[in-house]
PyMOL commands that place a pseudoatom at each C-alpha (Angstrom):
pseudoatom trace, name=CA, resn=UNK, resi=1, chain=A, elem=C, hetatm=0, pos=[192.249, 168.422, 34.079]
pseudoatom trace, name=CA, resn=UNK, resi=2, chain=A, elem=C, hetatm=0, pos=[190.209, 166.341, 36.523]
pseudoatom trace, name=CA, resn=UNK, resi=3, chain=A, elem=C, hetatm=0, pos=[191.070, 163.106, 34.627]
pseudoatom trace, name=CA, resn=UNK, resi=4, chain=A, elem=C, hetatm=0, pos=[194.721, 164.058, 34.721]
pseudoatom trace, name=CA, resn=UNK, resi=5, chain=A, elem=C, hetatm=0, pos=[194.566, 163.809, 38.564]
pseudoatom trace, name=CA, resn=UNK, resi=6, chain=A, elem=C, hetatm=0, pos=[192.908, 160.377, 38.716]
pseudoatom trace, name=CA, resn=UNK, resi=7, chain=A, elem=C, hetatm=0, pos=[196.097, 158.277, 39.195]
pseudoatom trace, name=CA, resn=UNK, resi=8, chain=A, elem=C, hetatm=0, pos=[197.552, 160.803, 41.748]
pseudoatom trace, name=CA, resn=UNK, resi=9, chain=A, elem=C, hetatm=0, pos=[194.300, 160.933, 43.622]
pseudoatom trace, name=CA, resn=UNK, resi=10, chain=A, elem=C, hetatm=0, pos=[194.216, 157.222, 43.720]
pseudoatom trace, name=CA, resn=UNK, resi=11, chain=A, elem=C, hetatm=0, pos=[197.662, 157.120, 45.242]
pseudoatom trace, name=CA, resn=UNK, resi=12, chain=A, elem=C, hetatm=0, pos=[196.870, 159.719, 47.791]
pseudoatom trace, name=CA, resn=UNK, resi=13, chain=A, elem=C, hetatm=0, pos=[193.640, 158.030, 48.723]
pseudoatom trace, name=CA, resn=UNK, resi=14, chain=A, elem=C, hetatm=0, pos=[195.609, 154.770, 49.182]
pseudoatom trace, name=CA, resn=UNK, resi=15, chain=A, elem=C, hetatm=0, pos=[198.351, 156.513, 51.261]
pseudoatom trace, name=CA, resn=UNK, resi=16, chain=A, elem=C, hetatm=0, pos=[195.507, 157.869, 53.462]
pseudoatom trace, name=CA, resn=UNK, resi=17, chain=A, elem=C, hetatm=0, pos=[194.080, 154.463, 53.946]
pseudoatom trace, name=CA, resn=UNK, resi=18, chain=A, elem=C, hetatm=0, pos=[197.400, 153.176, 54.926]
pseudoatom trace, name=CA, resn=UNK, resi=19, chain=A, elem=C, hetatm=0, pos=[197.770, 156.014, 57.457]
pseudoatom trace, name=CA, resn=UNK, resi=20, chain=A, elem=C, hetatm=0, pos=[194.377, 155.018, 58.938]
pseudoatom trace, name=CA, resn=UNK, resi=21, chain=A, elem=C, hetatm=0, pos=[195.455, 151.433, 59.356]
pseudoatom trace, name=CA, resn=UNK, resi=22, chain=A, elem=C, hetatm=0, pos=[198.699, 152.529, 60.849]
pseudoatom trace, name=CA, resn=UNK, resi=23, chain=A, elem=C, hetatm=0, pos=[197.036, 154.754, 63.271]
pseudoatom trace, name=CA, resn=UNK, resi=24, chain=A, elem=C, hetatm=0, pos=[194.498, 152.075, 64.346]
pseudoatom trace, name=CA, resn=UNK, resi=25, chain=A, elem=C, hetatm=0, pos=[197.142, 149.562, 64.955]
pseudoatom trace, name=CA, resn=UNK, resi=26, chain=A, elem=C, hetatm=0, pos=[200.092, 151.996, 65.783]
pseudoatom trace, name=CA, resn=UNK, resi=27, chain=A, elem=C, hetatm=0, pos=[202.441, 150.067, 63.395]
pseudoatom trace, name=CA, resn=UNK, resi=28, chain=A, elem=C, hetatm=0, pos=[204.853, 152.669, 62.030]
pseudoatom trace, name=CA, resn=UNK, resi=29, chain=A, elem=C, hetatm=0, pos=[204.392, 156.448, 62.105]
pseudoatom trace, name=CA, resn=UNK, resi=30, chain=A, elem=C, hetatm=0, pos=[202.096, 156.307, 65.120]
pseudoatom trace, name=CA, resn=UNK, resi=31, chain=A, elem=C, hetatm=0, pos=[204.580, 153.992, 66.908]
pseudoatom trace, name=CA, resn=UNK, resi=32, chain=A, elem=C, hetatm=0, pos=[207.900, 155.670, 65.983]
pseudoatom trace, name=CA, resn=UNK, resi=33, chain=A, elem=C, hetatm=0, pos=[207.524, 158.406, 63.509]
pseudoatom trace, name=CA, resn=UNK, resi=34, chain=A, elem=C, hetatm=0, pos=[211.258, 159.067, 63.194]
pseudoatom trace, name=CA, resn=UNK, resi=35, chain=A, elem=C, hetatm=0, pos=[212.214, 155.541, 62.209]
pseudoatom trace, name=CA, resn=UNK, resi=36, chain=A, elem=C, hetatm=0, pos=[209.148, 155.162, 60.114]
pseudoatom trace, name=CA, resn=UNK, resi=37, chain=A, elem=C, hetatm=0, pos=[209.927, 158.383, 58.095]
pseudoatom trace, name=CA, resn=UNK, resi=38, chain=A, elem=C, hetatm=0, pos=[213.486, 157.255, 57.758]
pseudoatom trace, name=CA, resn=UNK, resi=39, chain=A, elem=C, hetatm=0, pos=[212.597, 153.804, 56.456]
pseudoatom trace, name=CA, resn=UNK, resi=40, chain=A, elem=C, hetatm=0, pos=[210.083, 155.074, 53.945]
pseudoatom trace, name=CA, resn=UNK, resi=41, chain=A, elem=C, hetatm=0, pos=[212.274, 157.972, 52.987]
pseudoatom trace, name=CA, resn=UNK, resi=42, chain=A, elem=C, hetatm=0, pos=[215.412, 155.854, 52.386]
pseudoatom trace, name=CA, resn=UNK, resi=43, chain=A, elem=C, hetatm=0, pos=[213.202, 153.431, 50.225]
pseudoatom trace, name=CA, resn=UNK, resi=44, chain=A, elem=C, hetatm=0, pos=[211.771, 156.277, 48.102]
pseudoatom trace, name=CA, resn=UNK, resi=45, chain=A, elem=C, hetatm=0, pos=[215.134, 157.732, 47.564]
pseudoatom trace, name=CA, resn=UNK, resi=46, chain=A, elem=C, hetatm=0, pos=[216.820, 154.366, 46.728]
pseudoatom trace, name=CA, resn=UNK, resi=47, chain=A, elem=C, hetatm=0, pos=[213.951, 153.450, 44.274]
pseudoatom trace, name=CA, resn=UNK, resi=48, chain=A, elem=C, hetatm=0, pos=[214.097, 156.932, 42.749]
pseudoatom trace, name=CA, resn=UNK, resi=49, chain=A, elem=C, hetatm=0, pos=[217.855, 156.419, 42.142]
pseudoatom trace, name=CA, resn=UNK, resi=50, chain=A, elem=C, hetatm=0, pos=[217.075, 153.074, 40.599]
pseudoatom trace, name=CA, resn=UNK, resi=51, chain=A, elem=C, hetatm=0, pos=[214.565, 154.669, 38.285]
pseudoatom trace, name=CA, resn=UNK, resi=52, chain=A, elem=C, hetatm=0, pos=[216.991, 157.467, 37.400]
pseudoatom trace, name=CA, resn=UNK, resi=53, chain=A, elem=C, hetatm=0, pos=[219.609, 154.843, 36.311]
pseudoatom trace, name=CA, resn=UNK, resi=54, chain=A, elem=C, hetatm=0, pos=[216.914, 152.879, 34.404]
pseudoatom trace, name=CA, resn=UNK, resi=55, chain=A, elem=C, hetatm=0, pos=[215.914, 156.070, 32.540]
pseudoatom trace, name=CA, resn=UNK, resi=56, chain=A, elem=C, hetatm=0, pos=[219.550, 157.002, 31.830]
pseudoatom trace, name=CA, resn=UNK, resi=57, chain=A, elem=C, hetatm=0, pos=[220.267, 153.494, 30.465]
pseudoatom trace, name=CA, resn=UNK, resi=58, chain=A, elem=C, hetatm=0, pos=[217.006, 153.515, 28.357]
pseudoatom trace, name=CA, resn=UNK, resi=59, chain=A, elem=C, hetatm=0, pos=[215.518, 150.571, 30.276]
pseudoatom trace, name=CA, resn=UNK, resi=60, chain=A, elem=C, hetatm=0, pos=[212.650, 152.706, 31.674]
pseudoatom trace, name=CA, resn=UNK, resi=61, chain=A, elem=C, hetatm=0, pos=[210.643, 155.193, 29.921]
pseudoatom trace, name=CA, resn=UNK, resi=62, chain=A, elem=C, hetatm=0, pos=[207.448, 157.325, 30.802]
pseudoatom trace, name=CA, resn=UNK, resi=63, chain=A, elem=C, hetatm=0, pos=[204.336, 156.128, 29.362]
pseudoatom trace, name=CA, resn=UNK, resi=64, chain=A, elem=C, hetatm=0, pos=[201.570, 158.522, 28.288]
pseudoatom trace, name=CA, resn=UNK, resi=65, chain=A, elem=C, hetatm=0, pos=[198.287, 158.239, 30.062]
pseudoatom trace, name=CA, resn=UNK, resi=66, chain=A, elem=C, hetatm=0, pos=[195.301, 160.762, 30.294]
pseudoatom trace, name=CA, resn=UNK, resi=67, chain=A, elem=C, hetatm=0, pos=[195.117, 159.791, 34.106]
pseudoatom trace, name=CA, resn=UNK, resi=68, chain=A, elem=C, hetatm=0, pos=[198.466, 161.443, 34.975]
pseudoatom trace, name=CA, resn=UNK, resi=69, chain=A, elem=C, hetatm=0, pos=[199.158, 165.063, 35.789]
pseudoatom trace, name=CA, resn=UNK, resi=70, chain=A, elem=C, hetatm=0, pos=[201.946, 165.450, 33.215]
pseudoatom trace, name=CA, resn=UNK, resi=71, chain=A, elem=C, hetatm=0, pos=[204.197, 166.963, 35.867]
pseudoatom trace, name=CA, resn=UNK, resi=72, chain=A, elem=C, hetatm=0, pos=[207.732, 165.697, 35.933]
pseudoatom trace, name=CA, resn=UNK, resi=73, chain=A, elem=C, hetatm=0, pos=[210.322, 165.435, 38.706]
pseudoatom trace, name=CA, resn=UNK, resi=74, chain=A, elem=C, hetatm=0, pos=[213.058, 164.963, 36.057]
pseudoatom trace, name=CA, resn=UNK, resi=75, chain=A, elem=C, hetatm=0, pos=[212.834, 164.206, 32.207]
pseudoatom trace, name=CA, resn=UNK, resi=76, chain=A, elem=C, hetatm=0, pos=[210.773, 161.084, 31.842]
pseudoatom trace, name=CA, resn=UNK, resi=77, chain=A, elem=C, hetatm=0, pos=[210.138, 160.751, 35.609]
pseudoatom trace, name=CA, resn=UNK, resi=78, chain=A, elem=C, hetatm=0, pos=[206.497, 161.645, 36.459]
pseudoatom trace, name=CA, resn=UNK, resi=79, chain=A, elem=C, hetatm=0, pos=[205.671, 163.097, 39.938]
pseudoatom trace, name=CA, resn=UNK, resi=80, chain=A, elem=C, hetatm=0, pos=[203.312, 160.216, 40.386]
pseudoatom trace, name=CA, resn=UNK, resi=81, chain=A, elem=C, hetatm=0, pos=[206.191, 157.750, 40.546]
pseudoatom trace, name=CA, resn=UNK, resi=82, chain=A, elem=C, hetatm=0, pos=[207.426, 159.378, 43.915]
pseudoatom trace, name=CA, resn=UNK, resi=83, chain=A, elem=C, hetatm=0, pos=[203.971, 158.843, 45.387]
pseudoatom trace, name=CA, resn=UNK, resi=84, chain=A, elem=C, hetatm=0, pos=[203.765, 155.305, 44.053]
pseudoatom trace, name=CA, resn=UNK, resi=85, chain=A, elem=C, hetatm=0, pos=[207.096, 154.596, 45.615]
pseudoatom trace, name=CA, resn=UNK, resi=86, chain=A, elem=C, hetatm=0, pos=[205.963, 156.075, 48.911]
pseudoatom trace, name=CA, resn=UNK, resi=87, chain=A, elem=C, hetatm=0, pos=[202.913, 153.849, 48.802]
pseudoatom trace, name=CA, resn=UNK, resi=88, chain=A, elem=C, hetatm=0, pos=[205.074, 150.808, 47.893]
pseudoatom trace, name=CA, resn=UNK, resi=89, chain=A, elem=C, hetatm=0, pos=[207.403, 151.489, 50.814]
pseudoatom trace, name=CA, resn=UNK, resi=90, chain=A, elem=C, hetatm=0, pos=[204.796, 152.273, 53.346]
pseudoatom trace, name=CA, resn=UNK, resi=91, chain=A, elem=C, hetatm=0, pos=[202.802, 149.111, 52.502]
pseudoatom trace, name=CA, resn=UNK, resi=92, chain=A, elem=C, hetatm=0, pos=[206.058, 147.039, 52.888]
pseudoatom trace, name=CA, resn=UNK, resi=93, chain=A, elem=C, hetatm=0, pos=[206.731, 148.720, 56.265]
pseudoatom trace, name=CA, resn=UNK, resi=94, chain=A, elem=C, hetatm=0, pos=[203.313, 148.198, 57.652]
pseudoatom trace, name=CA, resn=UNK, resi=95, chain=A, elem=C, hetatm=0, pos=[203.153, 144.490, 56.447]
pseudoatom trace, name=CA, resn=UNK, resi=96, chain=A, elem=C, hetatm=0, pos=[206.653, 143.987, 58.070]
pseudoatom trace, name=CA, resn=UNK, resi=97, chain=A, elem=C, hetatm=0, pos=[205.479, 145.538, 61.333]
pseudoatom trace, name=CA, resn=UNK, resi=98, chain=A, elem=C, hetatm=0, pos=[202.228, 143.749, 61.341]
pseudoatom trace, name=CA, resn=UNK, resi=99, chain=A, elem=C, hetatm=0, pos=[203.945, 140.275, 60.576]
pseudoatom trace, name=CA, resn=UNK, resi=100, chain=A, elem=C, hetatm=0, pos=[206.588, 141.027, 63.312]
pseudoatom trace, name=CA, resn=UNK, resi=101, chain=A, elem=C, hetatm=0, pos=[203.920, 141.964, 65.838]
pseudoatom trace, name=CA, resn=UNK, resi=102, chain=A, elem=C, hetatm=0, pos=[201.777, 138.821, 64.932]
pseudoatom trace, name=CA, resn=UNK, resi=103, chain=A, elem=C, hetatm=0, pos=[204.827, 136.617, 65.103]
pseudoatom trace, name=CA, resn=UNK, resi=104, chain=A, elem=C, hetatm=0, pos=[205.733, 138.071, 68.598]
pseudoatom trace, name=CA, resn=UNK, resi=105, chain=A, elem=C, hetatm=0, pos=[202.120, 137.467, 69.879]
pseudoatom trace, name=CA, resn=UNK, resi=106, chain=A, elem=C, hetatm=0, pos=[201.876, 133.997, 68.656]
pseudoatom trace, name=CA, resn=UNK, resi=107, chain=A, elem=C, hetatm=0, pos=[205.075, 132.893, 70.387]
for i in range(1, 107): cmd.bond("trace and resi %d" % i, "trace and resi %d" % (i + 1))
show_as sticks, trace
zoom trace
């Protein structure tokens, strides 16, 4: 079962690393938690809808891997997908905020 948690564990570790960076530089959740949660939440929901449409149309399919938990949010939609999408959205938000701050300081 430990192998089945490897991917989810890596995603959670990565999210934790982003949170440390966020806290250190006060970019998103440590600057404006409500707006950050809204931005990440809307992104995750939007991408999950996109995934759902892709699954219904047969464009996407769940692959098998011994590194995944096997838990599903919906048929063919692994729980790890939600955490991956959160990681993707959080990374994009932090990059945007960091670039915005850097651009503002260099003006």
